[in-house]
N, C-alpha and C positions, 0 to 999 in steps of 0.2 A: 545394441547401444547401451553402455553403461549409464545408470541413472546418477545425475548430479547429486553431490552431497548437499545438504541444507545446514546453511549456518544461520544462527539466531543471534543477532546483536541487539542488546538492550541499549536504549539511550542514543540511538544512530541519529538524531536529528543535527547534531552538532560535535564538535570536539572529538576526542578519541574515538568514541562510537562511530562518528560519521566516516572518519579516515579509515577504520578498521572495515567497515562494511565495504567502502569502496575498493579496498585492497583484496579482500575476498571475492568480491564481484570481479574485478579483473583477472583473477585467477581461475574464474570460470565456475565457481561455487553459485548454487541458488541461495541468495542472501535475503533474509528477512530482518529488516530493521524495525525497532519500535519506537514509539515517540507516544506522549499524552494526546498529541493532536497531530496525527500524520498529515493532516490537509494543509498544516502551518509550517512544514518543513521548509526552511528557506531555500536550500540549495540541493533537492535531492539527486541522488546518482541514478542515472538512468539504469535500468536492470534490477535495481533493489526494490523489492517489494515492502512497503511500509504499512505497518498495522499498529492499531492501538495498543497501548498498555499502561494500566495504573498498578504500579507494584504494590501499593496499599491495599489493593481491593482484590480477594480472592477469586471472584466472578471473573474480573478482567484477566487475571493469570490464566484461568481455566478456559476462557473464550479464546485466548491467544494460542494456547497450546492444541485445541481442538482445530483451529483455523490452519496452523502452520503443518500439523501432522508429524511426521518423523523428522526429529533433530538430531544431526549427527555432531554438530559443534554449536556449544552455548557459550556465548561470551556475556558475562553478567557485568554489564558495563555501567548501566543507568544508576544514577546516585545524586544524593543532596550534600551540599557543602554548608557549613555552619561556622560561625564564631561567636563565643559569648562566655561571659563567667558563669560557671555553673549555678551559682546562687540566684541568678536573674535568668536563666533559661526555664521557660515555664514547661512542666511535665508533659504538655501537649505536643509541644514542639520536640523534646526528646523522644516521645513515643512515635512521632511522625517520622522523624529521621531513621530510628531503629527499623522501622517498617518498611522504609524505602531502602535502606543501605544493608540490611541484614535479612529482616523476615522475607521481603519480597524476592531476593536472589535466592534463598533458602527454598522457597516454595515452588519457584519456577525450576530450580535443579531437581527438586523432588518430583516434578511432574513430568520431566523429560526422562529421568532415569530409567523407568521400567522399559522404555523402548531401547534405550541403548544397550541396556543389559541383555534383552532379548536377542538383538542383533549382534551382540559381540563386540562392539565397537563405540566409541564416542570419546568426544573431548570437552571438558568444561574448564573455561578460564574465568576466575574472579579478578576483576579490575578492581584493586584497593587502592591504597595509597601509602607512601612511606611514613605517613603520619601514624600507621598502625603499628609501624615498628619503632618510631621515632616521635612519641606523642608531643605535642605542642601545647603548651598553656593557652587557655581560653578557647581551646578546641578538644576538652576532655571528651565530650559526648561524641564529635566525630572520630577522634582517634580511636576511642574504645569500640564505636561501630566498625572501622577498617581493621582493627586487631581481631575482632570477633570473626569477620568474613576470612581471614587469613588463616585462622585456627579452625575454623569449621572446613575449609578446604583441605587443610593437612589431615584431619581426621578422617574425612570422607575419603580420601585417597586410599587409605589403607582398607576401606571397605570394598570399593568397587574396582579396583586394579585387577582382581581376579577374573573379572568379567570383560577385559579389554577397554575399560573406561578410565582416561586419565583426567586427573585434576590438579590443577595449579594455580597460582596466584601471581598477578603481574601487579607491582606497586609503582606507580609513577612518583617520581620527586617533583620538582616545579616544572610544570607545564604550562605552556601558553595556550591555554584553551578558552581564555576569556571569562573563566569562572569567577574572578573576582568581582565581576560586575553582576552575578547571579546569586552569590552566596548570601545566605540568611544571616544578618549581623544583628545580633540581640544585645542592645545597650541603650542608654540614654545618657544625656549631659549631667544628670544628677548621680550617676553610678559611682560608689566608691572605688569601683575597677576601672574607671574610665581611662586613667593614664596607662595603664597595662594594655587594656583592651585596644587602644589606638595605636600603641607601639607594636603590637602584633600584626594588626589589621594593615597599617602601612607597609610593613616588612613584607608581609605575604604579597600584598598588591604590587610592590616594587620588584619583587624577585619573580612573581608570576608573568608580568609585562615582559620581561627578558628571559622567560623559561623556554626550556626545550620544545620544539614544534610538534603538533600533536602526531605528524605522520611518523617522526621517529618512535614514538610510544605505541602507535598502531602498529608499526612494523615488528615491535616485540611482542605484541599479542598474537599476531598471525604466526610468529616463529614458534610461541608457546603451544598454540593451539594445533598446530601442523606437525610438530615434534614427535618422533616416534618414541623418546624416551624423555619426556619434559621434565625441567627440574621443579621442584616444590615452589621455587620462588624465584621470579624474575624482578629485577628492579632497574630503573633507568632515570637519569635526570639527578640534579643535587648531589653531583660527585658521589653516585651510589656506591661504586666499589671502595672508595676510601672510607666513607661513613660507615658502612656495615663492617669493615675491617676494624674501624676504631672502636666499634661498639661491641667487638668480641676481646679488645685489649683493655679497656679503660673500666673503672669502677662504674656501676649503672649511676651513682650519684653525680659524679664526674660529667657523664655523658648529658644527664638532663638540666645541669647548670650550663652545658655548652649550648645546648638546644634554647634555653631561657636567653641567654645572652646573645644570640644570633637574632633573637626576635626582639631585641631591644628592652629586655626588662631583667630584674635581679635574678640571683641565684635561687634555686629551690629549696634552700635549707632554712627553715625558720628559726629565729633567735629564741630560744626558752630559757636563757639563762636568768631572767628577772622573775621567774615563776617558782 
């Protein structure tokens, strides 16, 4: 009897991760889903094994990998969302976000790679964000982290393909994950950035409430993970085909201006004529 392949999905307690874990489980894979507090997962999927993971803690990553054993498919989905003017975001918050969204996934990837290489097979999916390709004002740290994740995947892809290991990135656009209720919002009523911050925050919340269902994005994650020849980048939501095509055609400055206007703030070009 052929052994079931093991899929490790981080951040499987809700949203995209929960949907992806269920879909892999329904396909007959042995699925391990992670959560900071597995005992508190509100709607666990029968058949999915839930284990604890704190991506900011190297000991937690090492304990998880030891407990799971062989990992055939890794879905780096867990992450943190953040909004705030860079001037006002404490360095501790910036470091935590990069530890969660970039360093944690890199460390987990590094930990499972030797086994994949030795077995001559493996699939690694980074769940990023279209903010990594289309950075949003007041989300500079988050956008930079997601951009770093995609660049990491693109570079690693060329290293490990020779060993039968695939690496790809999935960038969700606006998805109805409920993340607007969990996003770290860093601002206060006295902030000189308050008007712009509130415009961006409200625009994002409004769009997320009517965004694409998580199952639609999870289907893309599963497709990317199981593809025999995965593309470097998959994207869905927020009119992804159109906006990626537009990005190739218009000047970068115009694109950034358009993103700013979409979020209710002015253009990105400063007026330095009086200096």
